[in-house]
N, C-alpha and C positions, 0 to 999 in steps of 0.2 A: 414176162420176160423171167418170173421163177419158175423155176421147174423141178418135178419132183422125179426120183427114181425109183427102178424096181426095189423092193424090199430082198435084201441078202440073208437068207435063212441058213441056220445049221442045227445041230440038235442041242447046242447051249446057249447060243446069244442069237439075239435078232439085231442086225446092222441096219441104217435107213441110210440113204446119202441126200443132201439138200445143195442145191447151190444156191449160194446167197450173194449179193453185192458185196462188193470189197472194196473199199475207200483206198486209194491208191498211193495215199502217204502213212507212213508209220514214224511216229515220235520216240516209239520204245525201243533203244538199241544197246548193244552190246560189245564193248571194245577189248579185247583179249590184251592183257599186258605184252605179250611175247608178239605181237602183229601190230600193224599199222591198219589194219582192216577193222571196217568196222560190219556188222550184222545186225540185220534187222530180226527183231525177235515175234515170231509169228503168234508163239503160245507159250505162254507163261503160269505157272501154278506153283504152288508151295513146295513142290519137291522138285521142279526142274523147269526147263524151257526147250523150246525148238527154235533154232537160229538160221537164217536164210542169207546167203550171199549171192548176191545177181551176178551173173557173167564170171564166175570167177572160181576155181579151184582152191582148196585150202589144204592143210597139211595134218589134219590132224585123223589120226586111226581111232578105232574103237577103244575104249579105256585108257584113252588119255587122258592127264589130268588139264584141267583148263582152268584158269583164272584170269579174271578181269573185272571189269564194271560196267553196271547196268546203268544206262541213261536214261532219266525221263522227266521232260519238261522241267530242268533245273534240278532235278535229283537225282542223286546218284546212289550207288548200291554195289559194295564191293563183295564180289561173290566168289565161289571156288567149289568145283565139282567133277566129273566124270564125263567123257563122252561116251555114252553109250549105244550110239548107231550115228551112220553117217552116209552120205551121198556126194556127189562133187560139191554140190552147192547148200547142203542143208547138213545140221549137227543136231541131235538130240541130246542134251545135258541133262544128269541127274545133280540136283546139289548134294553139297557133304551133308551127311546126316550126324551132324553136329548141333547141339542147342544154341550155341551163338549163330550159327547160320541160320536154324530155323526161326530164331527170334527176329533176325534182323529181317528175313524175307516177310515176315507175318507182319510187319511193322509198315513194310516198302508196300507190301501189295493188299494193305487195309481197305475194306470195303469203302469209308468213307473218302479213300485217295481216289479209288475208280469215280464215284459220282462225282467227285470236284472236277476230274478230266473229261467230263463227258460233254460231247460237242454235237449239235442236231444237224446230221448231216443233209436232212432233209432238207434245209434253208441255206446250204453252201452254194454261193455263186462260183462259176468259172467254168462253165460247160461240163459238170458232171450230169450223166445221165441215167435218173433213176428210174428202177423197175415199174410199169404201171401197177397203180391200186397201192404203191406202198406210201404210207400216210406220214409214218414218224420213222425217222433213222437217227436212234442216240447210238455214239459209239465213242468208248474210251480205250485208247492202246490199252493192249495186254494179254488177253482180249477181255472186254467188257461190252456186248452191243445188244441193243434191243431192236428189233425189227417190229412194226406194227401195222398191217395190213386191211384194206377196207375192201366190202362189197361194191358192185357196181353204184349203189345207191347212198354208199357215205355210211353204211354200220361197218361197226368193226367185225371184221371175218378173221383174223389170225394174228396170233402175236408168238414171236422166238425170242429167247434169251440167251445169249452164250455168256457164261461166267465163269472163268477161267475154264475147269475142265466141265462145269455143270451146263447141260443143256434142258429148256425147258421150252415146250411149245403146246398153245392150247388151238384149237381149230375149231369152227364153227362146223357142228355136226359131228365132229370128233372126238371131241374134250380134248383133256390134258394127256400131255406125254412129258417124262422124262427119260435122261441119259445121260452120256459121259462122251465127251468130244475125245475121238480118236485120232483123226487126222484131217489136215486143209490142206488142197491142193489147188493153186492158180489154173483158171481156166478162161484167160483173157479172151476177149472178142474185139474185132476193132471200135467195138461202140461202147463196149461198159466192162469193167474191170470186176470178176466174180471170182469164188471160191468154193471149190468143189469140196462139201464137210463130209465125214462119215461120221454117224453117232451109234452107241452102243446103247440101244433103248432098253429100258427097265420093263421087266414083264408087268410091274405096276405102277404108278407114276409115286415115287419117294416123297415122303412128308420133308425130310430134310432138306432136299434139294428145292422143294416148293417154297418152304421157310426162308430160304436163302435167297432166294429172287424176290419174295416177297418183300424181305427187308431192304435188299437192293432200290427195288422200285419205290419203296416209301420215302428212301431218302430222295431221291429224283427232285430237284426243284419244278415248281408249275410253269416256270419259264423256259423250261425246257420238254416238258410233255405235262399239258393239261389235266386238270383235276379230274374231270369225266374219263379221261383214259386211264390216269391211275386208278378211279374208282372201278371201271370197268375191269380192268387185269388185276386188282387185287381181288375182285369179287369171285372171277374164275380159278386164281391160285388158291385160294379157300374150298 
C-alpha cells in the first residue's frame, strides 16, 4: 500500500513525496473565540499551525488576526496569531512572536507530552486496514508519528518519524535521510485513509534532527515499542 513518488528536483532544493497511512480521528483541535466552528489541527510547531475545516468555508482572509484555544485530551492552550495563507477549508496560522506566547506553546508541545499521548495504532481494533508490512505505527496528535516497516521475513526494513516539522527516514540499503515537512494532503481511498506528504530533504542527514528524534524514541515506553525495535532504531540514528 505504501507508495513512493518521483523526486522533484530544482537548483536549490530536493523535495520528495511519501504517501503514508492516516488515522481518521484527530483529538487535537482549535476553536476560534469568534466562531462556533472547531478546526482539526493538521500540523503544529513552535511557530504556527495548519487548520482543517471539512466541508465548510471560513471567513478569514490573509493577515487576519486569529485568537482562540487549542484543545488536546483535556489540556487547553489559549493562543493568538495571524492567518498567513488560506483555502476554502484550510488555514495556515503563524503564532504571535511574543515571549509569553512562545513559552506557552513550548510547554504545551513538550516532547514528554507527545510521548504521553502516543497510541499504538497497529493494535487498534475496529476495521482499520493497515498497509502491508507495517509492523509498528505509533501516533500522537500534533503530529508525532513513528512508522516501522518490515521485510517479508520479518526483519526491519525502514522507519519514518514525523515530529512537528522534522522528518527522519532510514531505509535498508539507502540509509538515513532528514528533512522538513512542507505539506500534507488527504488522498483517501475507499479502503484506507492516507496523507500525501511533501518533504524538503536535507543534502546530508542533519545531526540536530537525528538527536531530537533519538530523544523522542528513547522516551517511548516498552509497552508501546519493544526494546529490540527501540535498540535497532537508536543504532541507525547513531
